[in-house]
N, C-alpha and C positions, 0 to 999 in steps of 0.2 A: 420462529424457526431459525436455527443457527445456520450460518454459511460454512461450507467446507473450505478448508485452506486452499485447495486447488482452484476453487471458484474465485476466491479473492485474488490469487496469483494471476489467473487468466484475465480477470477484468483490469488489473493494473497493467499487465503486459500489453493488452490491447489498447488501453487508454493512453499509455506512454510507450510508444513503439521504441524498441531497442533497449529497454530497461532490463536491468538484472534484478530479479525479485526473489526474496527469500521470506517465507512465511513460517513463523513458529507459534505453535499452540502453547501459550504460557501456563495454562492450568490444566490442560489435558481435558477440558470440558467442551471444546469446540465453540467456545463463546468469547474467549479472551486471547487475542492474537498480537503478535509483533510482526510488523512488516519492515524489512530492510530493503530499501529501493535505491539503486544506483543507476542514474540516467544522465546522459549527456544533456538532455533537455533541461536539467536543473542548473546547469552551469550559468552563473551570474544572477541567479534568483535567490531571494531571501529564503530562509527556512519556512516562513509562513507561506510564501508563494509555492514552494515545493510541496508542502503538505496540502495546499489547496488543489494542486494538480492531481495528487493521489485521491483526494476525496471526490474530485470531479470524475476520475476514472472509475470510481465505484458506483457512479450512476445513482445516487440517492439512497443506497442501501445502508449507509452508515446511520446508526440509530434505529434502524428497522431490523432487517435480517442480521446485520452485523452489529453486535452490541458494543464491543470494546476493541479498539485497534490502537496499539502504540506504534509510532512511526519513527524510523530512523532513515533520513534521506540525505543523499549527497550526489555530487557529480563525480565521475570517475577521476581517480588520481592520475596525474600525468606521469 
């Protein structure tokens, strides 16, 4: 069963407080998403560490309810 974009957004916002999250359904099928996440918590972290934080916020749903998620992560611009 696919996840709704709003559910993905809420999980990321809850797992990474203060984050700015935008979710886009890439194919219109509710199964392939792009998440753009900007968070101060990412500052000084590598891209891999940032992505790990997002996956952790998703609480094990990646690969289960959530089939495909492209990520763009960054710290806010000064």
